[in-house]
C-alpha positions in Angstrom: -21.2 -5.2 16.9 -17.4 -5.0 14.6 -17.2 -3.2 11.6 -14.7 -6.1 10.7 -15.9 -9.7 11.7 -16.5 -12.9 10.0 -18.8 -15.4 11.2 -18.6 -19.1 10.9 -20.4 -19.6 7.9 -18.1 -17.5 5.9 -14.6 -18.8 7.4 -15.4 -22.6 6.8 -16.8 -21.8 2.7 -12.4 -21.8 1.7 -14.4 -20.6 -1.3 -15.5 -17.1 0.1 -12.9 -17.1 3.1 -9.0 -17.8 0.9 -10.0 -14.5 -1.1 -9.5 -12.5 2.1 -6.3 -11.0 3.1 -5.2 -9.3 6.4 -2.3 -7.5 6.9 -0.3 -6.0 9.9 3.6 -4.2 10.0 5.9 -2.9 12.2 6.4 0.8 10.6 9.9 -0.6 10.0 9.6 -2.7 7.0 8.9 -6.1 8.3 5.2 -7.5 7.9 2.8 -10.4 8.4 0.4 -11.3 5.6 -1.6 -14.2 5.2 -5.5 -15.0 4.3 -8.3 -14.6 7.1 -8.0 -18.1 7.5 -4.3 -18.5 7.8 -3.2 -20.3 4.9 -0.8 -18.7 2.8 -1.7 -18.1 -0.9 1.3 -16.1 -1.8 5.1 -16.7 -1.6 5.3 -13.4 -0.3 2.9 -14.5 2.7 4.4 -15.5 6.2 4.1 -14.9 10.2 7.2 -13.1 10.0 8.4 -11.3 7.2 11.3 -9.3 7.6 14.0 -6.6 5.8 17.3 -7.8 6.1 19.9 -4.7 4.9 22.8 -7.1 5.5 22.1 -8.9 2.6 19.7 -6.7 0.3 16.9 -4.5 0.5 14.4 -6.7 -0.2 12.2 -8.9 2.6 12.5 -12.5 3.8 10.1 -14.7 4.8 11.4 -16.5 7.9 8.2 -17.7 9.7 6.2 -18.7 7.4 3.3 -20.6 9.8 2.7 -22.0 13.3 0.5 -25.1 13.4 -1.2 -25.6 16.3 -2.9 -28.3 17.6 -5.6 -28.7 20.8 -4.7 -32.2 22.8 -7.6 -33.5 25.0 -7.3 -37.8 26.2 -4.5 -38.0 23.9 -6.6 -37.0 20.3 -4.7 -33.9 18.6 -6.8 -32.0 16.4 -4.8 -29.4 14.2 -5.9 -26.2 13.4 -3.2 -25.2 10.7 -4.3 -25.5 7.0 -2.1 -26.0 4.1 -3.1 -26.1 0.0 -1.1 -29.4 -1.6 -1.5 -30.8 -5.1 -4.3 -31.0 -6.8 -6.3 -28.3 -4.2 -6.1 -30.5 -1.6 -6.3 -28.8 1.8 -4.9 -30.2 4.8 -4.7 -30.4 7.9 -8.3 -28.8 7.4 -8.2 -26.8 10.8 -10.6 -23.9 9.1 -13.7 -26.7 10.1 -12.9 -25.4 13.7 -12.9 -22.0 13.3 -16.2 -20.0 14.7 -15.0 -15.9 14.1 -12.6 -14.1 12.5 -12.9 -10.6 14.5 -10.2 -7.4 13.2 -11.7 -4.5 15.0 -7.9 -4.1 16.8 -6.1 -6.9 16.4 -6.6 -10.2 14.1 -8.5 -12.1 16.6 -9.9 -16.2 16.1 -12.1 -18.1 17.8 -11.7 -21.9 17.6 -14.3 -24.4 19.1 -12.7 -27.8 19.1 -15.4 -30.3 21.4 -15.9 -28.1 24.5 -12.6 -26.2 24.0 -13.2 -22.8 22.9 -9.4 -21.2 22.1 -8.8 -17.6 20.9 -6.1 -16.1 19.0 -5.2 -13.2 18.7 -1.7 -11.3 17.0 0.4 -8.0 17.7 2.9 -7.0 15.7 5.4 -4.7 17.4 6.4 -1.7 16.0 9.7 -1.1 15.1 10.5 -4.4 16.0 11.4 -7.4 14.1 8.6 -9.4 16.5 5.1 -10.7 16.3 3.2 -11.7 19.6 0.5 -13.6 19.6 -1.7 -14.7 22.3 -3.8 -17.6 22.7 -6.7 -17.5 25.6 -8.4 -20.6 26.8 -12.0 -19.8 26.9 -13.7 -22.8 28.0 -12.5 -26.5 28.2 -14.0 -29.9 30.4 -10.4 -31.6 30.7 -6.7 -31.5 30.7 -5.9 -29.8 27.7 -2.5 -28.9 25.6 -1.6 -27.1 23.0 1.1 -28.1 21.0 2.6 -25.5 17.8 5.1 -26.7 15.2 7.0 -23.7 13.0 6.8 -23.8 9.6 10.1 -22.2 8.7 11.3 -20.5 5.3 14.5 -18.2 5.7 14.3 -17.2 1.9 13.8 -13.8 0.0 10.0 -12.9 -0.2 9.6 -13.6 -4.5 11.7 -16.8 -4.2 10.9 -20.0 -3.1 13.2 -22.8 -1.4 13.2 -26.6 -2.2 14.3 -30.0 0.5 18.1 -29.0 0.0 21.0 -30.3 2.1 22.5 -26.4 2.6 20.1 -26.4 5.6 21.3 -25.6 8.9 19.0 -28.6 11.0 20.5 -27.1 14.6 18.8 -25.2 17.0 19.7 -24.0 20.6 17.3 -23.3 23.7 16.9 -20.2 25.2 14.9 -19.2 28.0 10.9 -20.8 27.3 11.9 -21.6 23.8 14.4 -22.2 20.7 16.6 -20.3 18.4 17.3 -21.5 14.8 19.2 -20.1 11.8 18.9 -22.2 8.8 21.3 -20.7 6.2 24.3 -18.2 6.8 23.9 -14.5 6.2 20.3 -14.9 8.2 20.0 -13.8 11.7 18.6 -16.0 14.1 14.6 -16.5 14.8 13.9 -16.6 18.8 10.7 -18.7 19.5 10.0 -18.3 23.1 6.5 -18.6 25.0 5.7 -16.5 28.8 5.6 -20.1 30.5 8.1 -23.0 30.5 7.5 -25.4 27.1 8.5 -28.8 26.3 10.8 -28.6 23.0 10.6 -32.1 20.7 12.9 -32.7 18.3 11.4 -33.9 15.3 12.5 -32.3 11.7 11.0 -32.7 8.6 10.6 -31.2 5.2 7.0 -30.9 4.4 7.1 -31.0 0.8 4.5 -29.6 -2.3 2.9 -27.0 -0.5 1.4 -24.8 -2.6 0.3 -20.7 -3.1 -2.5 -20.5 -5.8 -2.3 -16.8 -6.2 1.2 -17.6 -7.5 0.2 -20.5 -10.0 -2.8 -18.2 -11.0 -0.2 -15.4 -12.1 1.9 -18.5 -14.3 4.5 -17.8 -12.0 6.5 -20.9 -9.4 4.1 -21.9 -6.8 5.4 -24.7 -5.0 8.0 -25.0 -2.2 9.0 -27.3 0.5 9.2 -25.7 4.2 11.4 -26.8 7.0 9.8 -28.0 10.0 12.1 -28.9 13.0 10.0 -30.3 15.7 6.9 -28.9 17.9 6.7 -27.2 21.4 3.9 -28.1 23.8 2.8 -27.4 26.8 -0.3 -27.1 29.1 -3.0 -24.5 29.0 -5.7 -24.0 31.8 -9.4 -22.7 31.6 -8.8 -19.0 31.6 -5.6 -18.5 30.9 -3.1 -17.0 28.3 0.1 -17.9 27.0 2.2 -15.9 24.6 4.3 -16.9 21.6 6.8 -14.3 20.5 8.8 -14.7 17.2 11.7 -12.4 17.1 15.2 -11.8 15.5 16.5 -11.3 18.9 16.4 -12.8 22.3 13.2 -11.3 25.0 12.7 -11.8 28.1 9.3 -13.9 28.2 8.4 -12.0 31.7 7.7 -9.0 30.0 6.0 -10.5 27.3 2.3 -9.4 28.8 3.1 -6.0 29.4 4.5 -5.7 26.0 1.3 -7.0 24.2 -0.6 -5.0 26.5 0.8 -1.4 25.2 1.3 -2.3 21.9 -2.6 -2.7 22.0 -3.2 0.9 23.7 -1.2 2.2 20.1 -3.8 0.3 17.9 -6.8 2.3 15.9 -10.1 0.5 16.5 -11.3 -0.3 12.8 -14.8 0.4 13.7 -15.1 2.3 10.7 -14.3 2.8 7.1 -12.2 6.2 8.2 -10.6 4.2 11.2 -10.0 1.1 8.3 -8.1 3.4 6.3 -6.2 5.6 9.3 -5.1 2.1 10.5 -4.0 1.4 6.7 -1.7 4.3 6.3 0.0 4.2 9.6 1.3 0.3 8.2 2.8 1.9 5.2 5.2 4.2 7.5 8.8 3.0 7.3 11.4 4.2 9.8 15.2 3.6 9.5 18.3 5.3 11.1 18.4 7.4 8.2 15.1 9.2 8.3 11.3 8.0 7.6 9.4 7.1 4.4 6.0 5.9 3.4 6.1 2.2 1.6 4.3 2.0 -1.9 2.0 -1.5 -1.0 2.3 -4.8 0.5 3.1 -7.4 0.1 5.4 -6.5 -2.2 6.8 -3.1 -3.5 9.4 -1.0 -1.3 9.9 2.7 -1.2 9.3 4.3 -4.6 9.3 8.4 -5.1 6.0 8.9 -6.9 4.2 6.4 -5.0 5.4 7.9 -1.8 4.5 11.6 -3.0 1.2 10.4 -4.0 0.3 9.1 -1.5 1.9 11.5 1.7 -0.4 14.2 2.4 -3.7 11.6 2.6 -1.1 9.4 4.8 0.1 11.8 7.2 -1.7 15.2 6.9 -5.8 14.0 6.6 -5.8 11.7 9.4 -3.9 14.6 11.5 -0.2 13.1 11.3 1.4 16.9 10.1 4.7 15.9 12.1 4.9 12.5 10.2 4.1 15.0 6.9 7.5 16.8 7.9 9.5 13.8 8.9 8.4 12.5 5.7 8.7 15.1 3.4 12.4 16.2 4.7 13.9 12.5 4.2 12.6 12.7 0.8 13.5 16.4 -0.5 16.9 15.6 1.2 17.4 13.1 -1.0 16.1 14.6 -4.2 18.6 17.3 -3.7 21.4 14.9 -3.4 20.3 13.4 -6.5 19.7 16.6 -8.4 23.2 17.9 -7.1 25.3 14.9 -7.3 23.1 12.3 -9.6 23.7 9.5 -6.9 20.4 7.7 -6.3 19.0 7.1 -3.1 19.1 3.4 -1.7 15.8 3.3 -0.3 14.0 5.6 -2.5 14.0 4.2 -5.5 13.0 5.9 -9.2 14.0 9.2 -7.6 15.8 10.0 -11.2 12.1 10.1 -12.7 11.9 13.6 -14.5 8.2 14.2 -12.8 9.6 13.5 -9.0 10.0 17.2 -8.6 6.7 18.4 -10.0 4.7 16.0 -7.8 7.3 16.9 -5.1 6.1 20.1 -5.4 2.2 18.9 -5.7 2.7 17.5 -2.2 3.6 20.4 -0.2 1.0 22.3 -2.1 -1.2 20.2 -0.1 0.3 21.3 3.1 -1.8 24.5 2.6 -5.5 22.8 2.0 -4.4 22.3 6.3 -2.6 26.3 6.6 -2.8 29.8 5.6 -0.7 30.5 2.0 1.7 32.9 4.9 2.2 29.5 6.7 3.0 27.3 3.7 5.3 30.2 2.6 6.9 30.3 5.7 7.8 26.7 5.6 8.4 25.7 1.8 8.9 28.5 -0.3 12.4 27.7 -0.4 12.1 24.5 -1.5 9.2 25.2 -4.3 11.6 27.9 -5.5 14.2 25.3 -5.9 12.0 22.6 -7.4 11.2 25.2 -10.1 13.9 26.8 -10.6 16.3 23.0 -10.9 13.3 22.7 -13.7 13.8 26.3 -15.4 18.0 25.8 -15.5 17.7 22.2 -16.9 18.7 20.8 -14.1 16.4 18.2 -13.8 17.1 15.0 -15.8 15.2 14.2 -19.0 12.5 17.1 -18.4 13.2 19.9 -20.8 11.5 23.0 -20.6 10.8 24.8 -24.2 10.1 28.8 -24.7 6.6 28.0 -25.3 6.7 27.6 -21.2 5.9 23.4 -21.5 7.8 20.5 -20.6 9.1 17.6 -22.8 10.5 14.2 -21.6 12.3 11.3 -23.2 10.2 8.2 -23.1 10.5 6.0 -26.1 13.4 3.2 -24.5 12.5 3.1 -21.2 9.2 4.4 -19.1 9.5 7.5 -17.1 5.8 8.2 -16.4 3.1 5.9 -14.1 2.2 4.2 -17.1 5.5 1.9 -16.6 4.6 -1.1 -18.0 7.3 -2.8 -20.3 8.7 -6.0 -22.2 12.3 -6.5 -21.9 12.5 -2.9 -20.8 10.6 -1.0 -23.5 7.4 1.0 -22.5 4.4 -0.7 -23.9 3.0 3.2 -24.0 6.0 5.1 -25.5 4.7 8.3 -23.7 7.6 11.1 -25.2 7.4 14.5 -26.0 4.7 16.9 -24.0 3.4 14.4 -21.4 -0.4 15.8 -19.9 0.1 15.3 -16.2 4.0 16.8 -16.5 2.8 19.6 -17.9 -0.6 19.7 -15.5 1.7 19.3 -12.6 4.1 21.9 -14.3 1.8 24.9 -14.8 0.0 24.2 -11.3 4.1 24.5 -9.6 4.7 27.8 -11.4 1.1 29.0 -10.2 1.7 27.5 -6.9 5.0 29.2 -6.3 3.6 32.5 -7.9 0.6 32.4 -4.8 3.5 31.6 -2.3 5.8 35.1 -3.2 2.4 36.9 -3.5 2.2 36.5 0.3 5.5 38.5 0.3 4.1 41.5 -1.0 7.2 41.9 -2.9 7.2 42.4 -6.8 10.1 41.9 -8.7 11.8 40.7 -12.0 11.8 37.2 -10.6 7.8 37.0 -9.7 7.4 39.1 -13.3 9.2 36.6 -15.3 7.3 33.8 -13.5 4.2 35.4 -14.6 5.3 35.5 -18.4 6.3 31.9 -18.0 2.9 31.0 -16.6 1.3 32.9 -19.2 2.9 30.9 -21.8 2.8 27.9 -20.5 -1.4 28.2 -20.2 -1.7 29.3 -23.8 0.2 26.7 -24.9 -1.2 23.7 -22.8 -4.6 24.7 -24.1 -3.6 24.9 -27.9 -1.4 21.4 -27.3 -3.7 19.2 -25.1 -7.5 20.4 -25.8 -8.5 18.8 -29.2 -11.6 19.5 -30.6 -13.6 16.2 -29.0 -13.5 18.4 -25.8 -11.3 16.3 -24.1 -7.1 15.9 -23.7 -4.4 14.4 -25.8 -2.5 11.9 -23.1 0.5 13.3 -24.9 2.1 15.0 -28.0 5.2 13.6 -29.5 6.1 15.8 -33.0 3.3 15.4 -35.3 1.6 12.6 -33.2 -1.1 13.3 -31.0 -2.3 10.2 -29.0 -6.2 10.3 -28.9 -6.8 7.7 -25.9 -9.2 8.9 -23.0 -6.9 8.6 -20.3 -7.4 9.2 -16.6 -4.3 11.5 -16.7 -7.0 14.2 -17.9 -8.4 13.9 -14.3 -4.9 14.9 -12.9 -4.7 17.9 -15.2 -8.4 19.2 -13.7 -8.4 18.0 -10.3 -5.5 20.2 -9.6 -5.4 23.2 -7.8 -4.3 25.2 -10.6 -5.3 24.4 -14.2 -5.1 26.4 -17.7 -8.3 25.1 -18.6 -11.7 27.4 -17.7 -14.7 25.9 -16.1 -16.4 25.1 -19.0 -13.3 23.1 -20.5 -13.1 21.5 -17.0 -16.3 20.2 -17.1 -16.2 19.5 -20.7 -13.5 16.9 -19.8 -14.5 16.0 -16.7 -17.6 14.5 -18.8 -15.7 12.1 -20.8 -13.7 10.7 -17.4 -17.1 10.6 -16.3 -18.5 8.5 -18.9 -15.6 6.7 -20.1 -13.3 6.1 -17.1 -15.5 6.4 -14.0 -16.3 3.1 -11.9 -17.1 2.5 -8.3 -13.2 1.5 -7.3 -11.4 5.0 -9.3 -10.8 5.4 -13.0 -10.2 3.4 -15.4 -6.7 3.5 -17.1 -8.1 3.1 -20.7 -11.6 3.9 -21.8 -13.6 0.9 -23.0 -13.9 2.3 -26.6 -10.4 1.4 -27.0 -9.1 -1.7 -29.4 -6.7 -2.2 -26.4 -8.8 -2.3 -23.8 -7.7 -5.1 -20.9 -10.0 -4.9 -18.1 -9.1 -7.8 -16.3 -5.7 -8.3 -14.9 -4.7 -11.9 -14.9 -2.7 -14.1 -16.8 0.8 -14.9 -16.6 3.2 -11.9 -16.1 4.0 -11.0 -19.7 -0.1 -10.8 -20.3 -0.7 -8.6 -16.9 2.1 -6.2 -18.3 0.3 -5.7 -21.0 -3.0 -5.3 -19.3 -1.6 -3.5 -16.2 -2.8 0.4 -18.0 -4.7 -0.7 -20.5 -8.4 -0.8 -18.6 -8.0 -1.6 -14.5 -9.3 0.8 -12.4 -7.0 2.8 -9.9 -8.6 4.4 -6.9 -5.7 7.2 -6.0 -6.9 8.7 -9.7 -10.1 9.1 -8.2 -8.6 11.5 -5.9 -8.3 14.1 -8.5 -11.3 13.2 -10.1 -13.2 14.2 -7.1 -11.3 17.5 -6.9 -12.2 18.4 -10.3 -15.9 17.7 -9.4 -15.8 20.2 -6.2 -14.5 22.6 -8.9 -17.0 21.9 -11.4 -20.3 22.1 -9.2 -19.2 23.1 -6.0 -20.9 22.0 -2.6 -23.6 20.5 -5.0 -21.7 17.9 -5.9 -21.1 16.6 -2.4 -23.8 13.6 -2.5 -22.5 12.3 -5.7 -19.5 12.0 -4.3 -20.2 10.8 -0.8 -22.1 7.7 -3.3 -19.4 6.8 -5.2 -17.0 6.6 -1.7 -19.2 4.0 -0.8 -18.0 1.8 -3.7 -14.3 2.2 -1.4 -16.1 1.2 1.4 -17.1 -1.9 0.2 -13.6 -3.1 -0.3 -13.0 -2.8 3.4 -14.0 -6.5 3.9 -12.5 -7.6 0.8 -9.0 -8.1 -0.5 -7.1 -7.4 2.4 -9.4 -6.2 4.9 -9.8 -2.2 5.9 -7.4 -1.4 2.7 -7.6 -1.3 -0.6 -6.1 -3.2 -3.2 -3.7 -1.9 -6.5 -6.2 -2.1 -8.7 -9.3 -2.9 -9.7 -11.0 -4.6 -13.1 -12.1 -2.2 -15.1 -15.5 -4.0 -15.8 -18.2 -5.5 -13.2 -17.9 -7.2 -10.8 -14.5 -5.1 -10.3 -12.5 -7.2 -8.5 -9.2 -6.1 -6.4 -5.9 -7.6 -8.2 -2.2 -6.7 -7.8 -0.7 -5.9 -4.2 -3.3 -5.9 -1.4 -2.4 -3.0 0.0 -1.4 0.2 -2.0 -0.3 3.6 0.0 -1.4 6.2 -3.0 -4.9 4.1 -2.9 -5.0 4.7 0.9 -4.1 8.4 1.1 -6.2 9.7 -2.1 -9.6 8.3 -0.8 -8.3 9.6 3.0 -8.1 13.1 1.6 -11.1 12.9 -0.6 -13.1 11.9 2.7 -11.0 14.6 4.4 -12.1 17.4 1.7 -16.1 15.6 1.9 -16.2 16.1 5.6 -14.4 20.1 5.2 -17.5 20.3 2.5 -20.3 19.3 4.5 -18.6 21.3 8.0 -19.1 24.3 5.7 -22.5 23.5 4.2 -23.8 23.4 7.6 -22.4 26.2 8.7 -23.6 28.2 6.1 -27.3 26.7 6.5 -27.3 27.8 10.1 -25.9 31.4 9.2 -28.9 31.4 6.7 
């Protein structure tokens, strides 16, 4: 039985099927994303969406969709689906769907009378190219397939309307055509693996709507250009392959390319395999290095997100070389920024003050999979450099005080992950002593000390670090731990922010914490009572007057909501680590039960992945970006920890 399989009853019910989306990427920035019924509901959806570095660093939709029609006895049955005004859907191709299966690759099965047709899609790794294989399983009379391409040629966050600037010409290439609608864009090559007939029938399809954008209060209507259609016969048992790419391909090689790509796929037959598959889709390889995208179908490479996602999306799935390559690419860019002030073109937000601290944390996770000596051999120099940069005031907007704590200025622009802003001004102006900054800083000092101790070399440098660690620990407890037993979110002068936020979970979930076990447990209890949901930790306690649990409305309303209640799965990774530090192996059953809430999401939202955030109140609906790297990464890390602890428990029981 397939892990990700949806039957006819669900597929033909648009209320149930339209909210379910699917994503495939080429690991080089291009992607294909749509709903499981093939109806685009966001402007970012598309069959072939690619980055065009020559134009900008954004994604661009070239081929929006491809409508297939089955023709028998002169009658045409269109399998496509688009939304128009007044919630009208046409041409209602979903009513022919009998099954959607996404175990290996997305596969749809259609039935039109006596015709049974399957459709499978594969995105080719590191190429701007998608292949679609159609197989006629059954037919009782001659059958013809017709394909009508819907072209956009626009930036993924924009829309296109009927215009006279469009280039309507097409040129014939082997078994297909090539076209380019606007100057600056690459040509789009659409080809088949057998001879095909092309019919010019140019037309604008007007008023196509995207209801997800409508619900967000942003423009949601556009016109798409259809230059004509392809037509070719297909026999029972025959497979034909359609290729859409930015280069001319050899049709004779389509079958081989398809099969070779299929062999690289991780079959999504379990919760872990789904997340492993999702993790690899965030990889972004360029000629300058390899990165992790923050999420799809929007976002790019963002410093903090990449670092949080890195261990889970690499080490937790046994991709150690990718971890090393991604970290090397990142640290080279970070060193260059610290030295010259020059921001990296690919990695956004590398200038934020906590980036060096998260970098040390990401390196520290390597030690979970190796000995301390091995970690020191590989990364001691990097950790020393970053800690010294903080001590020597080389990190912009991060000041080290005599008491051992670090402060930052976030009044005029957001500097923490709670980055919501209106007109550039942060909604939550976290300044001064920020909780997770100082927790990460203390953890970094202790981690560096532990690496130096593997060398068994005492000296002035190590003694200085020990003194700094002692001052930082005392000041941390004195500054952040309040009389109620939880931690202030930030302290700025005489102002102490009383809001209960999940940064407490980061502070107690790190390997090294200034808090003792009793203090950790008190903080953990607050997180459990006020923040924990089946989909992660709320960004704000429901007891707060600012609590806004549902991320809906226009852009301004969403900006006010995004960090005032919705839950984030990535924070559960820190919560789980804190739980194990307090309760040890006795906490296994609870954490395993909590993971069930994330496994349920494999068949919701973007199937096989985790959304950016979830409503803070039941039914905890997924919102925001449909697939997010740090959520996937931290849940994978938690699964790895649970498996490791179960193994230790089993070995312990066998010994007894």
